[in-house]
mmCIF file of the C-alpha atoms, coordinates in Angstrom:
data_MODEL
# 
_entry.id   MODEL 
# 
loop_
_atom_site.group_PDB 
_atom_site.id 
_atom_site.type_symbol 
_atom_site.label_atom_id 
_atom_site.label_alt_id 
_atom_site.label_comp_id 
_atom_site.label_asym_id 
_atom_site.label_entity_id 
_atom_site.label_seq_id 
_atom_site.pdbx_PDB_ins_code 
_atom_site.Cartn_x 
_atom_site.Cartn_y 
_atom_site.Cartn_z 
_atom_site.occupancy 
_atom_site.B_iso_or_equiv 
_atom_site.pdbx_formal_charge 
_atom_site.auth_seq_id 
_atom_site.auth_comp_id 
_atom_site.auth_asym_id 
_atom_site.auth_atom_id 
_atom_site.pdbx_PDB_model_num 
ATOM 1   C CA . MET A 1 1   ? -96.461  32.520  234.405 1.00 0.00 ? 1   MET A CA 1 
ATOM 2   C CA . LYS A 1 2   ? -97.577  33.811  230.750 1.00 0.00 ? 2   LYS A CA 1 
ATOM 3   C CA . MET A 1 3   ? -94.199  35.342  230.783 1.00 0.00 ? 3   MET A CA 1 
ATOM 4   C CA . MET A 1 4   ? -92.589  31.968  231.394 1.00 0.00 ? 4   MET A CA 1 
ATOM 5   C CA . ALA A 1 5   ? -94.699  30.681  228.377 1.00 0.00 ? 5   ALA A CA 1 
ATOM 6   C CA . LEU A 1 6   ? -93.749  33.774  226.314 1.00 0.00 ? 6   LEU A CA 1 
ATOM 7   C CA . LEU A 1 7   ? -89.847  33.377  226.855 1.00 0.00 ? 7   LEU A CA 1 
ATOM 8   C CA . LEU A 1 8   ? -90.525  29.424  226.249 1.00 0.00 ? 8   LEU A CA 1 
ATOM 9   C CA . ALA A 1 9   ? -91.897  30.241  222.877 1.00 0.00 ? 9   ALA A CA 1 
ATOM 10  C CA . LEU A 1 10  ? -89.660  32.950  221.804 1.00 0.00 ? 10  LEU A CA 1 
ATOM 11  C CA . PHE A 1 11  ? -86.875  30.467  222.800 1.00 0.00 ? 11  PHE A CA 1 
ATOM 12  C CA . LEU A 1 12  ? -88.120  27.467  220.707 1.00 0.00 ? 12  LEU A CA 1 
ATOM 13  C CA . ILE A 1 13  ? -89.203  29.435  217.541 1.00 0.00 ? 13  ILE A CA 1 
ATOM 14  C CA . PRO A 1 14  ? -85.667  29.241  215.972 1.00 0.00 ? 14  PRO A CA 1 
ATOM 15  C CA . PHE A 1 15  ? -85.782  25.555  216.188 1.00 0.00 ? 15  PHE A CA 1 
ATOM 16  C CA . CYS A 1 16  ? -88.982  25.146  214.722 1.00 0.00 ? 16  CYS A CA 1 
ATOM 17  C CA . PRO A 1 17  ? -88.667  23.810  211.194 1.00 0.00 ? 17  PRO A CA 1 
ATOM 18  C CA . ALA A 1 18  ? -91.169  26.369  209.667 1.00 0.00 ? 18  ALA A CA 1 
ATOM 19  C CA . ALA A 1 19  ? -88.837  29.234  211.225 1.00 0.00 ? 19  ALA A CA 1 
ATOM 20  C CA . THR A 1 20  ? -85.827  27.730  210.190 1.00 0.00 ? 20  THR A CA 1 
ATOM 21  C CA . GLY A 1 21  ? -86.533  26.816  206.834 1.00 0.00 ? 21  GLY A CA 1 
ATOM 22  C CA . PHE A 1 22  ? -85.722  23.153  207.158 1.00 0.00 ? 22  PHE A CA 1 
ATOM 23  C CA . MET A 1 23  ? -89.090  21.464  206.180 1.00 0.00 ? 23  MET A CA 1 
ATOM 24  C CA . PRO A 1 24  ? -88.735  18.595  204.497 1.00 0.00 ? 24  PRO A CA 1 
ATOM 25  C CA . ASP A 1 25  ? -89.425  18.910  200.405 1.00 0.00 ? 25  ASP A CA 1 
ATOM 26  C CA . LYS A 1 26  ? -92.861  18.001  199.337 1.00 0.00 ? 26  LYS A CA 1 
ATOM 27  C CA . TYR A 1 27  ? -93.812  17.669  195.830 1.00 0.00 ? 27  TYR A CA 1 
ATOM 28  C CA . THR A 1 28  ? -96.945  16.660  193.775 1.00 0.00 ? 28  THR A CA 1 
ATOM 29  C CA . LEU A 1 29  ? -97.289  13.069  192.438 1.00 0.00 ? 29  LEU A CA 1 
ATOM 30  C CA . THR A 1 30  ? -100.155 12.807  189.554 1.00 0.00 ? 30  THR A CA 1 
ATOM 31  C CA . ILE A 1 31  ? -101.232 9.210   188.531 1.00 0.00 ? 31  ILE A CA 1 
ATOM 32  C CA . VAL A 1 32  ? -103.229 8.939   185.509 1.00 0.00 ? 32  VAL A CA 1 
ATOM 33  C CA . VAL A 1 33  ? -104.485 5.712   184.945 1.00 0.00 ? 33  VAL A CA 1 
ATOM 34  C CA . CYS A 1 34  ? -105.307 4.906   181.439 1.00 0.00 ? 34  CYS A CA 1 
ATOM 35  C CA . GLU A 1 35  ? -107.001 1.869   179.220 1.00 0.00 ? 35  GLU A CA 1 
ATOM 36  C CA . ILE A 1 36  ? -110.046 1.614   181.850 1.00 0.00 ? 36  ILE A CA 1 
ATOM 37  C CA . HIS A 1 37  ? -112.686 -0.964  179.893 1.00 0.00 ? 37  HIS A CA 1 
ATOM 38  C CA . GLU A 1 38  ? -115.848 -0.285  181.841 1.00 0.00 ? 38  GLU A CA 1 
ATOM 39  C CA . VAL A 1 39  ? -116.600 2.921   183.026 1.00 0.00 ? 39  VAL A CA 1 
ATOM 40  C CA . THR A 1 40  ? -118.020 1.999   186.573 1.00 0.00 ? 40  THR A CA 1 
ATOM 41  C CA . GLY A 1 41  ? -116.767 1.313   189.923 1.00 0.00 ? 41  GLY A CA 1 
ATOM 42  C CA . ASN A 1 42  ? -113.404 2.860   191.218 1.00 0.00 ? 42  ASN A CA 1 
ATOM 43  C CA . ILE A 1 43  ? -109.670 2.882   190.870 1.00 0.00 ? 43  ILE A CA 1 
ATOM 44  C CA . GLU A 1 44  ? -107.985 1.858   194.364 1.00 0.00 ? 44  GLU A CA 1 
ATOM 45  C CA . VAL A 1 45  ? -104.914 3.410   194.312 1.00 0.00 ? 45  VAL A CA 1 
ATOM 46  C CA . ALA A 1 46  ? -101.750 2.217   196.750 1.00 0.00 ? 46  ALA A CA 1 
ATOM 47  C CA . LEU A 1 47  ? -98.735  4.285   197.174 1.00 0.00 ? 47  LEU A CA 1 
ATOM 48  C CA . TYR A 1 48  ? -95.542  2.665   199.039 1.00 0.00 ? 48  TYR A CA 1 
ATOM 49  C CA . ASN A 1 49  ? -92.258  4.104   200.445 1.00 0.00 ? 49  ASN A CA 1 
ATOM 50  C CA . LYS A 1 50  ? -90.919  0.991   201.875 1.00 0.00 ? 50  LYS A CA 1 
ATOM 51  C CA . LYS A 1 51  ? -89.794  -2.189  200.053 1.00 0.00 ? 51  LYS A CA 1 
ATOM 52  C CA . GLU A 1 52  ? -90.933  -4.717  202.708 1.00 0.00 ? 52  GLU A CA 1 
ATOM 53  C CA . ASN A 1 53  ? -94.516  -3.655  202.403 1.00 0.00 ? 53  ASN A CA 1 
ATOM 54  C CA . PHE A 1 54  ? -95.023  -3.421  198.732 1.00 0.00 ? 54  PHE A CA 1 
ATOM 55  C CA . PRO A 1 55  ? -97.231  -4.275  197.418 1.00 0.00 ? 55  PRO A CA 1 
ATOM 56  C CA . LYS A 1 56  ? -98.945  -5.921  200.484 1.00 0.00 ? 56  LYS A CA 1 
ATOM 57  C CA . ASP A 1 57  ? -102.725 -4.728  201.709 1.00 0.00 ? 57  ASP A CA 1 
ATOM 58  C CA . ASN A 1 58  ? -102.786 -2.482  204.090 1.00 0.00 ? 58  ASN A CA 1 
ATOM 59  C CA . MET A 1 59  ? -99.203  -1.896  204.544 1.00 0.00 ? 59  MET A CA 1 
ATOM 60  C CA . GLU A 1 60  ? -99.233  1.225   201.817 1.00 0.00 ? 60  GLU A CA 1 
ATOM 61  C CA . TYR A 1 61  ? -97.977  4.966   202.996 1.00 0.00 ? 61  TYR A CA 1 
ATOM 62  C CA . LEU A 1 62  ? -101.279 6.267   201.260 1.00 0.00 ? 62  LEU A CA 1 
ATOM 63  C CA . SER A 1 63  ? -104.061 5.187   199.662 1.00 0.00 ? 63  SER A CA 1 
ATOM 64  C CA . LYS A 1 64  ? -106.926 6.747   197.771 1.00 0.00 ? 64  LYS A CA 1 
ATOM 65  C CA . THR A 1 65  ? -110.204 5.565   196.270 1.00 0.00 ? 65  THR A CA 1 
ATOM 66  C CA . VAL A 1 66  ? -111.086 7.381   192.918 1.00 0.00 ? 66  VAL A CA 1 
ATOM 67  C CA . PRO A 1 67  ? -114.397 7.275   191.300 1.00 0.00 ? 67  PRO A CA 1 
ATOM 68  C CA . VAL A 1 68  ? -114.230 5.856   187.658 1.00 0.00 ? 68  VAL A CA 1 
ATOM 69  C CA . LYS A 1 69  ? -116.497 8.765   185.052 1.00 0.00 ? 69  LYS A CA 1 
ATOM 70  C CA . SER A 1 70  ? -114.382 7.875   182.352 1.00 0.00 ? 70  SER A CA 1 
ATOM 71  C CA . ASN A 1 71  ? -111.869 5.888   180.463 1.00 0.00 ? 71  ASN A CA 1 
ATOM 72  C CA . ARG A 1 72  ? -109.112 7.644   182.321 1.00 0.00 ? 72  ARG A CA 1 
ATOM 73  C CA . VAL A 1 73  ? -108.937 8.960   185.789 1.00 0.00 ? 73  VAL A CA 1 
ATOM 74  C CA . GLU A 1 74  ? -106.757 10.997  187.393 1.00 0.00 ? 74  GLU A CA 1 
ATOM 75  C CA . CYS A 1 75  ? -105.493 11.275  191.471 1.00 0.00 ? 75  CYS A CA 1 
ATOM 76  C CA . GLY A 1 76  ? -102.612 13.147  193.146 1.00 0.00 ? 76  GLY A CA 1 
ATOM 77  C CA . PHE A 1 77  ? -100.745 12.986  196.338 1.00 0.00 ? 77  PHE A CA 1 
ATOM 78  C CA . TYR A 1 78  ? -98.703  15.857  197.912 1.00 0.00 ? 78  TYR A CA 1 
ATOM 79  C CA . VAL A 1 79  ? -95.662  13.603  199.663 1.00 0.00 ? 79  VAL A CA 1 
ATOM 80  C CA . PRO A 1 80  ? -92.060  14.203  200.877 1.00 0.00 ? 80  PRO A CA 1 
ATOM 81  C CA . GLU A 1 81  ? -89.268  13.441  198.446 1.00 0.00 ? 81  GLU A CA 1 
ATOM 82  C CA . GLY A 1 82  ? -88.345  9.931   198.280 1.00 0.00 ? 82  GLY A CA 1 
ATOM 83  C CA . TYR A 1 83  ? -88.581  6.431   196.682 1.00 0.00 ? 83  TYR A CA 1 
ATOM 84  C CA . TYR A 1 84  ? -92.005  5.241   196.039 1.00 0.00 ? 84  TYR A CA 1 
ATOM 85  C CA . ALA A 1 85  ? -93.899  2.336   194.568 1.00 0.00 ? 85  ALA A CA 1 
ATOM 86  C CA . ILE A 1 86  ? -97.611  2.338   192.960 1.00 0.00 ? 86  ILE A CA 1 
ATOM 87  C CA . ALA A 1 87  ? -100.142 -0.665  192.827 1.00 0.00 ? 87  ALA A CA 1 
ATOM 88  C CA . LEU A 1 88  ? -103.675 -0.123  191.848 1.00 0.00 ? 88  LEU A CA 1 
ATOM 89  C CA . PHE A 1 89  ? -106.573 -1.789  190.454 1.00 0.00 ? 89  PHE A CA 1 
ATOM 90  C CA . HIS A 1 90  ? -109.923 -1.047  188.974 1.00 0.00 ? 90  HIS A CA 1 
ATOM 91  C CA . ASP A 1 91  ? -112.756 -2.235  191.416 1.00 0.00 ? 91  ASP A CA 1 
ATOM 92  C CA . ALA A 1 92  ? -114.949 -2.414  188.735 1.00 0.00 ? 92  ALA A CA 1 
ATOM 93  C CA . ASN A 1 93  ? -117.617 -4.312  190.719 1.00 0.00 ? 93  ASN A CA 1 
ATOM 94  C CA . ASN A 1 94  ? -117.168 -1.927  193.790 1.00 0.00 ? 94  ASN A CA 1 
ATOM 95  C CA . ASN A 1 95  ? -116.358 -4.771  196.314 1.00 0.00 ? 95  ASN A CA 1 
ATOM 96  C CA . LYS A 1 96  ? -113.282 -2.883  197.637 1.00 0.00 ? 96  LYS A CA 1 
ATOM 97  C CA . ILE A 1 97  ? -111.385 -6.363  196.636 1.00 0.00 ? 97  ILE A CA 1 
ATOM 98  C CA . PHE A 1 98  ? -108.977 -7.069  194.220 1.00 0.00 ? 98  PHE A CA 1 
ATOM 99  C CA . ASP A 1 99  ? -111.274 -9.797  192.159 1.00 0.00 ? 99  ASP A CA 1 
ATOM 100 C CA . LYS A 1 100 ? -109.356 -13.216 190.751 1.00 0.00 ? 100 LYS A CA 1 
ATOM 101 C CA . ASN A 1 101 ? -110.657 -15.923 189.115 1.00 0.00 ? 101 ASN A CA 1 
ATOM 102 C CA . PHE A 1 102 ? -110.209 -19.892 190.379 1.00 0.00 ? 102 PHE A CA 1 
ATOM 103 C CA . TRP A 1 103 ? -106.895 -19.739 189.297 1.00 0.00 ? 103 TRP A CA 1 
ATOM 104 C CA . GLY A 1 104 ? -105.706 -17.016 190.755 1.00 0.00 ? 104 GLY A CA 1 
ATOM 105 C CA . VAL A 1 105 ? -105.886 -14.806 187.642 1.00 0.00 ? 105 VAL A CA 1 
ATOM 106 C CA . PRO A 1 106 ? -106.889 -11.118 188.308 1.00 0.00 ? 106 PRO A CA 1 
ATOM 107 C CA . THR A 1 107 ? -110.675 -10.562 186.882 1.00 0.00 ? 107 THR A CA 1 
ATOM 108 C CA . GLU A 1 108 ? -110.324 -6.573  187.276 1.00 0.00 ? 108 GLU A CA 1 
ATOM 109 C CA . GLY A 1 109 ? -107.772 -4.308  185.647 1.00 0.00 ? 109 GLY A CA 1 
ATOM 110 C CA . PHE A 1 110 ? -104.298 -3.359  187.630 1.00 0.00 ? 110 PHE A CA 1 
ATOM 111 C CA . GLY A 1 111 ? -101.165 -1.915  187.371 1.00 0.00 ? 111 GLY A CA 1 
ATOM 112 C CA . PHE A 1 112 ? -98.057  -0.636  188.699 1.00 0.00 ? 112 PHE A CA 1 
ATOM 113 C CA . SER A 1 113 ? -95.926  2.261   188.405 1.00 0.00 ? 113 SER A CA 1 
ATOM 114 C CA . ASN A 1 114 ? -93.092  2.115   185.625 1.00 0.00 ? 114 ASN A CA 1 
ATOM 115 C CA . ASN A 1 115 ? -96.153  0.193   184.056 1.00 0.00 ? 115 ASN A CA 1 
ATOM 116 C CA . VAL A 1 116 ? -94.038  -3.415  185.214 1.00 0.00 ? 116 VAL A CA 1 
ATOM 117 C CA . LYS A 1 117 ? -95.852  -6.018  183.703 1.00 0.00 ? 117 LYS A CA 1 
ATOM 118 C CA . PRO A 1 118 ? -95.789  -8.867  186.640 1.00 0.00 ? 118 PRO A CA 1 
ATOM 119 C CA . GLY A 1 119 ? -95.129  -12.707 185.420 1.00 0.00 ? 119 GLY A CA 1 
ATOM 120 C CA . PHE A 1 120 ? -96.319  -15.285 188.057 1.00 0.00 ? 120 PHE A CA 1 
ATOM 121 C CA . HIS A 1 121 ? -95.737  -13.510 190.914 1.00 0.00 ? 121 HIS A CA 1 
ATOM 122 C CA . PRO A 1 122 ? -96.055  -9.519  191.998 1.00 0.00 ? 122 PRO A CA 1 
ATOM 123 C CA . PRO A 1 123 ? -93.341  -7.357  190.926 1.00 0.00 ? 123 PRO A CA 1 
ATOM 124 C CA . SER A 1 124 ? -90.494  -6.248  193.204 1.00 0.00 ? 124 SER A CA 1 
ATOM 125 C CA . PHE A 1 125 ? -90.549  -2.432  194.858 1.00 0.00 ? 125 PHE A CA 1 
ATOM 126 C CA . GLU A 1 126 ? -87.133  -2.126  192.976 1.00 0.00 ? 126 GLU A CA 1 
ATOM 127 C CA . SER A 1 127 ? -88.637  -2.786  189.770 1.00 0.00 ? 127 SER A CA 1 
ATOM 128 C CA . CYS A 1 128 ? -91.607  -0.094  190.387 1.00 0.00 ? 128 CYS A CA 1 
ATOM 129 C CA . LYS A 1 129 ? -89.928  2.409   192.337 1.00 0.00 ? 129 LYS A CA 1 
ATOM 130 C CA . ILE A 1 130 ? -89.809  5.926   190.904 1.00 0.00 ? 130 ILE A CA 1 
ATOM 131 C CA . LEU A 1 131 ? -87.593  8.751   192.640 1.00 0.00 ? 131 LEU A CA 1 
ATOM 132 C CA . LEU A 1 132 ? -90.154  11.523  193.857 1.00 0.00 ? 132 LEU A CA 1 
ATOM 133 C CA . ASN A 1 133 ? -87.458  14.906  193.586 1.00 0.00 ? 133 ASN A CA 1 
ATOM 134 C CA . LYS A 1 134 ? -89.880  17.434  191.909 1.00 0.00 ? 134 LYS A CA 1 
ATOM 135 C CA . ASN A 1 135 ? -93.452  17.106  190.677 1.00 0.00 ? 135 ASN A CA 1 
ATOM 136 C CA . LEU A 1 136 ? -94.005  13.946  188.470 1.00 0.00 ? 136 LEU A CA 1 
ATOM 137 C CA . HIS A 1 137 ? -97.055  12.933  185.918 1.00 0.00 ? 137 HIS A CA 1 
ATOM 138 C CA . LEU A 1 138 ? -97.147  9.228   185.597 1.00 0.00 ? 138 LEU A CA 1 
ATOM 139 C CA . CYS A 1 139 ? -99.547  7.353   183.272 1.00 0.00 ? 139 CYS A CA 1 
ATOM 140 C CA . ILE A 1 140 ? -100.247 3.920   184.438 1.00 0.00 ? 140 ILE A CA 1 
ATOM 141 C CA . HIS A 1 141 ? -101.934 1.604   181.872 1.00 0.00 ? 141 HIS A CA 1 
ATOM 142 C CA . LEU A 1 142 ? -104.161 -1.194  182.960 1.00 0.00 ? 142 LEU A CA 1 
ATOM 143 C CA . ILE A 1 143 ? -103.327 -4.601  182.455 1.00 0.00 ? 143 ILE A CA 1 
ATOM 144 C CA . HIS A 1 144 ? -106.058 -6.998  181.420 1.00 0.00 ? 144 HIS A CA 1 
ATOM 145 C CA . TYR A 1 145 ? -105.933 -10.798 181.280 1.00 0.00 ? 145 TYR A CA 1 
# 
């Protein structure tokens, strides 16, 4: 039985992605969030890889919560090559909610990749998308109303 398992393993190794060198390329996406007005709470970062999910809650590909300790914070993702869009907000009161006033106007800073400034609706994936095919360093400026 052990011999059978060994032969099977030896047969399958050449087809394993790590053994053949056909691992998908992964890159580091570093995001720097600038123009944080209050040094309190967290920056909630959402990374999307599908346009139909952007920028919907709980539909992101990956997310991170980054504590705010200065007027700028940095976080990173290590992800495969592809198109991505980023949506983030400053959860200054640490309630895990993107707060808005009675009229629906955000009361906390927020931002998108490509520093897209939305009108009356959230921006599209197309306007925010970035191609990650090498290590990339982005600066996203928070929008405050």
